[in-house]
N, C-alpha and C positions, 0 to 999 in steps of 0.2 A: 099098310099105312102107304098112303101116297104124300111125296114130298112136294108141297107145292109153297107159294109165298106166304100165306097166311100160316101155314103150320111152322115153317121156318122163322117166321117172325115171333110167333108164340114162344117158341123153344127158345130163341134168342132173348126175349124179355123174361122168361122164366131163369135163364142163366144168369142174367143180370141181376134179377131180384135175389136170387141165391147167393151171388157173390155179395151182393150190398147186405143180407142178413148175416153172412159169414163174417164180413167186417164189422159189423155191429156186435155179433157175439164175441169176436176176438177182442174187441174194445172192452165189452162188460168183463170178460175174463183177465184182461190185463188189470182193470179197476179194481176188480175182487182181489186179484193177487197183491196190489198195492194195499188195500185195506188190511190183508192177512199179515202181511210185513208191519204195518202200522200196529196192529193189535198185538202181535208178538212182541214188538218193541214196548208197548205199554204193560203186558203182563211181565215182562223182565223188570221193568221200572217199579211196578208194584212189588214184585217178590223181593226185589232189592229193598225197597222201603220197609216191607214187612220184616225183613231180616234186621234191619237196623232198628225197628221198633222193639222187636223182640230181645235185642242185645240191651237196649236202654231199659226194657222192662227188668231182665234179669239183674241188672245193676241196680235198679231202684228197689228190687225186692232184697237184695243183699243190704243195702243202705237202710232199708226200713227194719230189717232185723237187727242191725247194729243199733240203730237208735231205739228200737223196744227195749233191748237189752239195758238201756240207760234209764228207763223210766222207774221211779221208785215204786217198791211194793207197797202194799197198805200198811205194813208194819213200821217202814221207814216213815211214811207219811204221818202216821199216828205219833211215832216217837219225834218227829220234828215239831208237830203241833204242840206235844206237851211240853216240850222243852221251851217253845216260843212262849207258851202261857206261863210256864216257869219263871222265864226271864223277864216278861213284862208285868209279873206281879209287883205289887208296892213291896217296899223293901221291909215293912212291918211283918209282912206274911212270912218272910225268908230272910231273918237277920244275918243268917251265915253269908250270904251273898254280898252283904255290905262289908263285912270283915274281909272277905276273900279279895275284893276290889280294892 
């Protein structure tokens, strides 16, 4: 291979192009690194929000069970309805109520 001006100019241009490509690739790598950091932050934020939501859900489940135990059963509802009908009946049907009052 002979060294002449044309070959040296081509080599120089190739080195310049290679350096420019290297700089572009380094810029792209840095940008990807920033995106990765941002994504990692978002993952941590989402994980934190999930933890809070799970804690709230557990609390709501406990509250739901506590409230569920306060719901009257069918026998209680039937007894209440029967008492309501009894008390709402005219005094002629139940004369003992008038005496007690």
